[in-house]
C-alpha positions, 0 to 999 in steps of 0.5 A: 630945363630952361625957363623957355622950355617950362614956359613952352610946356606950361603953354601946351598944358590945358589944365589938371584933372582929378580922379578918384580911386577906381575911376577910368582916366581914359576909357577902353572903348572910347578915343580920348582927345587929351594926353596926360602926365600923372602928377600924383597917385597911382594908375594903370594901363590895361586891355579887356578881352571880350569875356571880361578878363583883363590884362594889366599892361603897366603901372603908372607913377608920377612922371609918366606920360599917358595916352601916346599909344593911341596917337598911332593907332586907328582906334582904341588901344587900352584904358587907364584906371586910377589906383589912388586918387590921382592928379594929372596934367592935361594936354590937347592931343591935336596940338602934339605935331605943333609941339614936335615941330616947334620944340624938337628937343621937348619932342625928343623927351616925349620919345625918351618917355615912350621909349622907356614905357616900351622897355617896361612893357618888354620886361613884363613881356619876359616876366609872363612869358618865361618866369614862374609864380614866384619869380613873377611875383618877386620881379614885380615887387622889386620893379615897383619898389625901385620905381617908387624909391627913385621917385622919393616915394619910400618912407623909412623903408616902406613904399605906398603899394595900393595894388590888391592882389586882383591887380597883381593877378591881372598884371602877371597872368596868374589866378587870384588863388595862385597869387595869394599863394605865392605872395603868402610863401614870399612873405613867410620866407621873410622876403617882403611885408605887405601891410595896410597898403605898403610894402617893405622889402625885407631881403632885397638881394634875395627877392632880386635873385629869385626874380631875376632882377638887376638894377640898370643904371638910370638916366634922369627922366624927363618931365612934360 
């Protein structure tokens, strides 16, 4: 990224926002006037049904661009909640067209980030629609571990993993009881370990095979 592109992004940025774990970054029922880049911490996108059931759409890690979906909808599309304490860079939504028209290469970077998000949602749809419980959990563990690994968030084989069993259940469309049993079964097979909010993959090849997960070559991820 050139010095000029860095200057443009800094001029687009309006400041930083900080949220504690459990706080709403974007209210599901209130249109947000801002877009965000997650700078540190973990968050997730979700939708809630009328009876209170929640579907987690995707998990958000540092570098992810947040809130673009609402730009193309007449109303609210989702909420975003912080899983840990998070820091975000904030941008004004009403300046987005100015950003795209004045700096098309940087606008393409936002399109790239949106396409990557769509691909991850596609993978999640295949998981919830076709994989069984063991395959779903294996896929999620490998997917999040590899994402954390690419971001340099793995320390001596352990990745921060702030997901509760309820988060996993809400992401995979499983009951809490089924999620608990599946996690225990995979841990008893020594495929992974979860301790105090940290994840270690003990048998990556076995877990990848179970979840039908395969590593794809990753292009350098643009940062806005």
